[in-house]
C-alpha positions in Angstrom: 0.0 0.0 0.0 1.4 3.4 -0.9 2.2 6.0 1.6 -0.3 8.4 0.0 -3.1 5.8 0.1 -2.4 5.1 3.8 -2.4 8.9 4.7 -5.7 9.4 2.8 -7.2 6.4 4.6 -6.0 7.8 8.0 -7.5 11.2 7.2 -10.8 9.6 6.3 -10.9 7.7 9.6 -10.1 10.9 11.5 -12.9 12.7 9.7 -15.4 10.0 10.5 -14.2 9.9 14.1 -14.8 13.6 14.4 -18.3 13.2 12.9 -19.0 10.4 15.5 -17.7 12.6 18.4 -20.0 15.4 17.2 -23.0 13.2 17.0 -22.4 11.7 20.5 -22.0 15.2 21.9 -25.3 16.4 20.2 -27.2 13.4 21.6 -25.8 13.5 25.1 -26.4 17.2 25.5 -30.2 16.8 24.9 -32.6 17.0 27.8 -34.2 13.7 26.5 -30.8 11.9 27.0 -30.6 13.1 30.6 -34.2 12.0 31.2 -33.4 8.6 29.8 -30.3 8.2 31.9 -32.2 9.1 35.0 -35.2 6.8 34.3 -35.8 3.8 36.5 -35.9 1.5 33.5 -34.6 1.9 30.0 -34.0 -0.3 26.9 -32.0 0.1 23.8 -32.4 -1.9 20.6 -35.7 -3.4 21.8 -37.2 -5.8 19.3 -41.0 -5.5 18.8 -43.3 -7.6 16.6 -47.0 -8.0 16.2 -50.1 -6.9 14.4 -50.9 -3.2 13.9 -53.5 -1.2 12.0 -51.8 0.3 9.0 -54.2 2.7 7.3 -57.1 0.3 8.1 -55.3 -2.8 7.1 -54.1 -5.3 9.7 -50.4 -5.7 9.1 -47.7 -7.8 10.8 -44.8 -5.6 11.8 -41.3 -6.5 13.1 -38.8 -3.8 14.1 -36.4 -2.5 16.7 -37.0 0.4 19.0 -33.8 2.5 19.2 -34.4 3.5 22.8 -37.2 3.6 25.3 -37.4 4.6 28.9 -40.0 4.4 31.7 -41.7 7.6 32.7 -44.4 8.3 35.4 -47.0 7.7 32.7 -45.6 4.6 31.0 -42.9 4.4 28.3 -41.3 7.0 26.1 -39.9 5.7 22.8 -37.1 7.6 21.1 -36.1 7.1 17.5 -32.9 8.9 16.5 -32.1 9.6 12.9 -28.8 10.8 11.4 -30.0 11.5 7.9 -27.7 14.1 6.4 -30.2 15.6 4.0 -31.8 18.9 3.1 -34.6 20.1 5.3 -37.2 19.5 2.5 -36.1 15.9 2.2 -36.1 15.5 6.0 -39.7 16.7 6.3 -40.8 14.0 3.8 -38.8 11.3 5.6 -39.9 12.5 9.0 -43.6 11.8 8.1 -42.7 8.2 7.3 -40.6 7.9 10.4 -43.4 9.2 12.6 -45.8 6.6 11.1 -43.3 3.9 11.9 -42.8 5.3 15.4 -46.6 5.3 16.0 -46.7 1.6 15.0 -43.9 0.7 17.4 -45.7 2.6 20.2 -48.9 0.7 19.4 -47.0 -2.6 19.7 -45.3 -1.6 22.9 -48.5 -0.4 24.4 -50.3 -3.7 23.6 -47.4 -5.7 25.0 -47.1 -3.7 28.3 -50.6 -2.4 28.8 -49.1 1.0 29.4 -49.3 4.4 27.7 -46.5 5.1 25.3 -45.3 8.5 24.1 -42.9 8.9 21.2 -40.1 11.3 20.1 -38.4 11.5 16.7 -34.9 13.0 17.1 -32.9 14.4 14.1 -29.3 14.2 15.1 
């Protein structure tokens, strides 16, 4: 491997590392992060599956909840997205993400018998 190729690869790794540090800092500075860390119970990468109502059609859904934590009123589900897109594109995607999040909340509510709130976070 040439010296130039190795240097270019190292620079790419350092750029990605800085992006990662920036993302972690953005997430951990959020009030929602502090609330999750203080919660009496929390789950990350929580698999869910079951039947949901998708626009009036019963649909079997499998997915993974990014993070959830217990609140006084039940569970709060957080879905973090790192889409690096223009705001117009984000708005269109966010609508689909919100529908997905609502279905995850429906499944979790059925499974636990508790109220579920949701939050979509653009990181």
